[in-house]
Steps between C-alpha positions, in 0.01 A plus 500: 500500500758340263296597202486856612870497548552360143269764366708777677823348353357475150374862509840626587662278232249626240610853580876447459606370847622162376699424829214580749493307822242468770724525807258463791124477579393621835155450648387722803177534681453719790119513602363563156569411139798279394781704340719337249827645409686381193869608478626507128835566368432612143858511376604694185246602241582346139416675169490351171656735248475306171381151391653336193364185353722327246454188296336377183147566404319172439148631421309818453246638739216439246590136461527464879155655561331287237617183672 
């Protein structure tokens, strides 16, 4: 079950919900199959607008690939 909860958390984080929390897990059985309810607080969805990488270039792609 913990692996499944981690997978759910990871799915939400991969889709922009960095602050997602699993609030509650309820298990219910009433003459039949087990029902599992997972309560999630997804929080705010984050968006990346622009990524800037700065620094010094120490090699070229061609030299890196040949190594």
